[in-house]
C-alpha positions in Angstrom: 0.0 0.0 0.0 1.4 3.3 -1.0 1.8 6.0 1.6 -0.3 9.0 1.0 1.3 12.3 0.4 -0.2 13.6 3.7 1.1 10.7 5.7 4.5 11.1 4.2 4.6 14.8 5.0 3.5 14.1 8.6 6.2 11.4 9.0 8.9 13.6 7.5 7.9 16.5 9.7 8.0 14.2 12.8 11.5 13.0 11.9 12.7 16.5 11.3 11.2 17.7 14.7 12.8 14.7 16.5 16.1 15.4 14.8 16.0 19.1 15.8 15.1 18.3 19.4 18.0 15.8 19.6 20.4 18.3 17.9 19.2 21.0 20.3 19.8 18.9 23.4 23.2 17.8 22.1 24.1 21.5 21.3 22.9 22.7 24.7 25.1 20.0 26.4 28.1 21.0 24.3 27.9 24.7 25.2 27.2 23.9 28.9 30.3 21.7 29.0 32.6 24.1 27.1 31.3 27.4 28.4 29.7 26.5 31.7 26.5 28.2 30.9 23.1 27.7 29.2 23.1 29.4 25.9 19.5 30.5 26.5 20.7 32.7 29.4 22.9 34.9 27.2 21.6 38.3 26.6 21.1 39.3 23.0 23.4 42.2 22.0 21.9 45.2 20.2 22.8 45.7 16.6 25.1 48.7 17.4 27.1 46.6 19.9 27.4 43.7 17.5 28.8 46.0 14.9 31.2 47.5 17.4 32.6 44.1 18.3 32.8 43.0 14.7 34.6 46.2 13.7 37.4 45.6 16.1 38.7 43.0 13.7 42.0 44.3 12.3 41.7 45.9 8.9 45.1 44.3 7.8 44.3 40.6 7.8 47.2 39.1 5.8 49.3 38.2 8.8 49.1 38.3 12.6 52.2 40.5 12.5 53.0 43.9 11.0 56.3 45.8 10.5 57.0 48.5 13.1 59.7 51.2 12.3 61.2 51.0 15.8 60.4 47.6 17.2 60.9 45.5 14.1 57.6 43.7 14.2 54.6 43.7 16.5 51.2 41.9 16.7 48.7 43.5 14.5 47.0 46.2 16.7 43.5 45.0 17.6 44.4 41.3 17.0 42.4 38.9 19.3 44.6 36.8 21.5 42.6 33.8 20.3 44.3 34.2 16.9 47.6 33.3 18.7 46.2 31.0 21.4 43.4 29.0 19.8 41.3 26.4 21.7 43.8 23.6 21.3 46.6 25.8 22.6 44.5 27.1 25.5 43.8 23.5 26.5 47.6 23.0 26.9 48.1 26.4 28.5 45.4 26.5 31.2 43.5 23.2 31.0 40.9 21.5 28.8 37.8 23.8 28.2 39.1 26.4 30.6 38.7 30.0 29.4 40.8 32.5 31.3 39.8 36.2 31.5 42.9 37.3 29.6 41.8 35.3 26.6 39.4 38.1 25.8 42.3 40.6 25.4 43.3 42.1 22.0 46.6 43.6 21.2 46.8 47.3 22.1 47.9 50.4 20.1 51.5 49.1 20.0 50.7 45.5 19.3 51.2 44.2 22.8 48.6 41.9 24.4 47.3 44.3 27.0 43.9 45.7 28.1 45.4 49.2 28.1 47.1 51.3 25.5 50.6 52.7 25.9 51.9 55.0 27.3 49.7 54.1 30.3 49.2 56.8 33.0 46.9 55.6 35.8 46.1 57.0 39.2 48.8 58.3 41.5 48.7 55.3 43.9 49.4 52.8 41.1 52.5 50.6 41.1 53.6 49.8 37.5 55.6 46.6 36.8 56.8 46.4 33.2 57.4 42.9 31.8 59.9 42.7 28.9 61.1 39.8 26.8 59.8 37.3 24.2 56.8 35.1 24.2 57.6 33.4 27.5 57.5 36.8 29.1 54.4 37.7 27.2 52.5 34.7 28.5 53.8 35.1 32.0 52.5 38.7 32.1 49.0 37.3 31.4 49.0 33.8 33.0 51.2 34.7 36.0 49.9 38.3 36.7 47.1 37.5 39.2 49.3 35.2 41.3 52.2 37.7 41.2 50.0 40.6 42.4 48.5 38.4 45.1 52.0 37.5 46.4 53.4 41.0 46.5 50.4 43.1 47.5 51.3 42.9 51.3 54.9 44.2 50.8 54.9 47.4 52.9 55.9 49.5 49.9 52.9 48.3 48.0 50.2 48.5 50.6 47.3 50.7 49.4 48.7 50.8 45.9 47.0 49.3 42.9 49.4 47.0 41.1 49.5 46.8 37.3 51.4 44.2 35.3 52.1 45.8 32.0 53.1 43.5 29.1 55.9 44.9 26.9 56.9 41.5 25.7 56.3 40.2 22.2 56.5 36.8 20.6 60.0 36.3 19.1 61.5 39.5 20.7 65.1 39.1 21.5 67.9 41.5 22.5 68.3 44.2 21.5 64.6 44.6 20.9 63.9 44.7 24.7 66.4 47.5 25.0 64.9 49.4 22.0 61.4 49.0 23.4 62.4 50.2 26.8 64.1 53.3 25.5 61.3 54.0 23.0 58.6 53.9 25.7 60.7 55.9 28.2 61.0 58.6 25.5 57.2 58.5 25.0 56.8 59.2 28.7 55.9 55.7 30.0 56.6 55.4 33.7 57.6 52.2 35.6 58.1 51.5 39.3 59.9 48.2 38.6 60.9 46.3 35.5 61.3 42.6 34.9 63.2 41.3 31.9 62.7 37.6 31.2 64.8 36.2 28.3 67.5 33.8 27.2 66.0 31.2 24.9 65.2 33.5 22.0 68.7 35.1 22.3 70.0 31.6 21.7 67.5 29.9 19.3 66.3 32.8 17.2 69.7 34.5 16.9 71.0 31.1 15.7 68.3 31.0 13.2 69.3 34.4 12.0 72.8 33.3 11.4 71.7 30.2 9.5 69.7 32.4 7.2 72.7 34.8 6.8 71.4 37.7 8.7 72.9 39.7 11.5 72.3 38.2 15.0 71.0 41.4 16.4 68.3 41.9 13.7 64.8 41.0 14.8 64.0 37.3 14.4 64.1 36.4 10.7 61.3 33.9 11.1 58.8 36.7 11.8 60.6 39.6 10.0 61.3 38.1 6.5 57.7 37.0 5.7 56.6 40.6 6.3 59.4 42.0 4.2 58.6 39.5 1.5 55.1 40.9 1.1 56.5 44.3 0.1 56.9 45.8 -3.4 58.5 43.1 -5.6 56.0 40.5 -4.7 52.8 42.5 -4.5 52.6 42.7 -8.2 52.7 39.0 -8.8 49.5 37.1 -9.8 50.1 34.5 -7.1 50.2 37.1 -4.3 47.3 39.1 -5.8 45.2 35.9 -5.8 46.2 35.1 -2.2 45.2 38.6 -1.2 41.8 38.2 -2.9 41.2 34.8 -1.2 42.1 36.1 2.2 39.9 39.1 1.8 36.9 37.0 0.7 37.5 34.5 3.6 37.6 37.4 6.0 34.3 38.8 4.8 32.7 35.4 5.2 34.1 35.1 8.7 32.8 38.5 9.7 29.3 37.6 8.4 29.2 34.4 10.4 30.7 36.2 13.4 27.8 38.7 13.4 25.3 35.8 13.4 27.0 34.3 16.4 27.1 37.6 18.3 23.4 38.1 17.5 22.5 35.1 19.8 19.9 33.1 17.8 18.3 31.5 20.9 18.9 28.2 19.2 21.8 26.1 20.5 21.7 24.1 17.2 22.0 27.1 15.0 24.7 28.6 17.3 26.7 25.4 17.1 26.3 25.3 13.3 27.5 28.9 13.0 30.4 28.2 15.3 31.4 25.1 13.2 31.2 27.2 10.0 33.2 30.0 11.6 36.0 27.6 12.7 36.1 26.0 9.3 36.4 29.4 7.5 39.0 30.6 10.1 41.0 27.4 9.5 41.0 28.0 5.8 42.0 31.6 6.4 44.9 30.7 8.7 46.2 28.1 6.3 46.0 30.5 3.3 47.8 33.2 5.4 50.5 30.7 6.5 51.1 29.6 2.9 51.4 33.2 1.8 53.9 33.9 4.6 56.0 30.8 3.7 56.1 31.8 0.1 57.0 35.4 0.9 59.8 34.4 3.2 61.7 32.8 0.3 61.5 36.0 -1.8 64.5 38.3 -2.3 64.7 41.5 -0.3 63.3 44.6 -2.0 63.8 48.3 -2.3 61.4 49.2 0.4 63.1 47.5 3.3 66.6 46.6 4.3 67.6 43.7 6.5 71.3 43.7 7.5 73.2 40.6 6.5 76.1 39.1 8.4 79.2 41.2 7.9 82.3 39.6 6.4 84.1 39.6 9.8 81.3 37.4 11.2 81.6 34.9 8.4 84.2 32.2 7.7 86.9 30.6 9.7 88.2 33.8 11.2 84.8 34.9 12.5 84.6 35.4 16.3 82.9 32.7 18.3 79.2 32.7 17.5 78.3 31.9 21.1 80.6 34.6 22.5 79.2 37.1 20.1 75.6 36.3 21.1 76.4 36.4 24.8 78.2 39.8 24.5 75.2 41.3 22.6 72.9 40.0 25.2 75.1 41.3 28.1 75.5 44.8 26.6 71.8 45.1 26.1 71.1 44.3 29.7 73.8 46.7 30.8 72.2 49.5 28.8 68.7 48.6 30.1 70.0 48.7 33.7 71.8 52.0 33.1 68.6 53.7 31.6 66.6 52.5 34.6 69.2 53.3 37.2 69.2 56.9 35.9 65.5 57.1 36.8 65.9 55.1 40.0 63.7 52.3 38.7 64.6 48.8 40.1 65.6 46.2 37.4 65.2 42.5 37.6 66.7 40.4 34.9 65.7 36.7 34.9 67.3 34.0 32.7 64.3 31.8 31.8 64.2 28.1 32.2 64.1 26.0 29.0 63.6 22.3 28.4 66.8 21.9 26.5 68.9 23.2 29.4 67.3 21.3 32.2 67.6 18.4 34.6 63.8 17.9 34.6 62.6 14.3 34.2 60.0 14.4 31.5 57.1 11.9 31.4 56.7 10.2 28.1 53.8 12.5 27.2 55.6 15.7 28.1 58.7 14.6 26.3 56.7 13.9 23.1 55.4 17.5 23.4 58.4 19.3 24.7 61.4 17.8 22.9 61.9 17.7 19.1 65.2 16.6 17.6 65.0 19.2 14.8 64.1 22.2 17.0 66.3 25.2 16.5 66.2 25.6 20.3 67.5 22.1 20.9 70.5 22.9 18.7 71.2 26.4 20.2 70.1 26.6 23.8 72.5 23.9 25.3 75.4 25.6 23.4 74.5 29.3 24.1 73.2 29.1 27.7 76.6 28.4 29.3 78.0 31.5 27.6 75.0 33.6 28.9 75.6 32.3 32.4 79.2 33.3 32.2 78.2 36.8 31.0 75.7 36.9 33.8 78.5 36.8 36.3 80.0 39.9 34.7 76.6 41.6 35.0 76.4 40.6 38.7 79.8 42.0 39.4 78.7 45.3 37.8 75.6 45.5 40.1 73.0 44.3 37.6 70.3 42.3 39.5 70.2 39.2 37.3 68.9 35.8 38.4 69.5 32.3 37.0 66.1 30.5 36.9 67.2 27.8 34.5 66.8 25.1 37.2 63.3 26.3 38.3 61.4 23.3 37.0 64.1 20.6 37.5 62.3 18.9 40.4 58.7 19.3 39.1 57.2 15.9 38.4 54.2 17.2 36.6 54.1 18.5 33.0 55.3 22.0 32.5 56.2 22.6 28.8 53.5 22.8 26.2 55.6 22.8 23.0 59.0 22.0 21.6 60.2 25.6 21.9 60.0 27.0 25.4 56.5 27.8 26.5 55.0 26.7 29.8 51.6 25.9 31.2 49.6 27.6 34.0 51.4 25.6 36.7 54.7 26.6 35.3 53.7 30.3 35.1 52.5 30.2 38.7 55.8 28.7 39.8 57.5 31.4 37.8 55.4 34.0 39.6 56.4 32.5 43.0 60.0 32.9 42.0 59.7 36.4 40.7 57.6 37.5 43.6 60.3 36.4 46.0 62.9 38.4 44.1 60.6 41.5 44.0 60.1 41.1 47.7 63.9 41.2 48.2 64.2 44.3 46.0 61.4 46.3 47.7 62.3 45.3 51.3 66.0 45.9 51.0 67.8 49.3 50.4 70.3 47.5 48.2 70.3 44.2 46.3 73.0 41.8 47.2 74.8 41.3 43.9 77.6 39.0 45.1 75.8 35.7 44.4 73.5 34.4 41.7 70.6 32.1 42.7 
């Protein structure tokens, strides 16, 4: 017996309703598990607010980085931190499905991940701690900030003062970029009450990478600088790059359209999940296209719009000075000059040599070792070779009165996982241990009229 059209329609409708109900329940459960809230409880944003949020998307969308005439490169101002720390990375950094408050931050007017623009001039009772360095320092200023503030707030000199941890660190920064950034912002009128410089690994690994590519050690990291340079004049006219620009522009328009629908709050968990899946798919395509363009551009010859200094003849060949000695001297002089600039303004300076998995006695679990150690890592090649030279130079800095500390053994006795990649980055536990260490040193600085510079911890 053939089914009548009416019965077929009713049956189809029943199946569709059942499917939607199931999908809605599944989607509700998903958002509750990942966000810790019922999606129906979210307040719908007015159109003006949705547009305001959408319009914070950076206009320059080709790369996450842009060239800066003083600092070398910076994060694209207005860049969401989630572009650098996606969900997969956040799971490693802070725990599965955890969403820290700082993950809502975008890069400020100078491309640093900070909720405030620079120069920052708060109320008179503020205490400003500037954090300088590369990406390890950058993430510490975000992940370790709350714990650091909690640990030092009862120091007599800080009572009744509001403590600010200001991030002046940038992914792939290495000396002398910290030195340049400090002097630049001091010239702009930025004030500090204390400055913490966390470095070492980039000065080894990224300077080594510069040398391999044939560029001066002190130039900004070639791995981030050259792709940006490669996008300039000679390549922009090529069909390949023009097509890449067009694709990225169209993908970004699609992404913004979907983003507005997500921000609108549809009151349907199923539709919200569908929009989110589409958004992640388009974003993934966008990121892949941008990465491909960057990789292609990095192989291009330099052009007339930008000059990157190559290794000088005296730094090439058999008669070149020791690569490691050269790097250590560059690092040491940069710290000396930072200390001198701060000493002139009576601002305490704390220089910390960061821990790194390739210069460590830590016993890795099999899981952490698979994540943290890679045989082809530039850092695996450079850090064990360069760090001993840095530590020797640190003794010279100590003798000159620079408050420098050796934190390379900080995680040696930690049984739990600390490192989250094969470069240098650490998880929340590692950053909190780092905060404990730095808080202790700040406590010594602020409680003592002078810092004991005769020994290095």
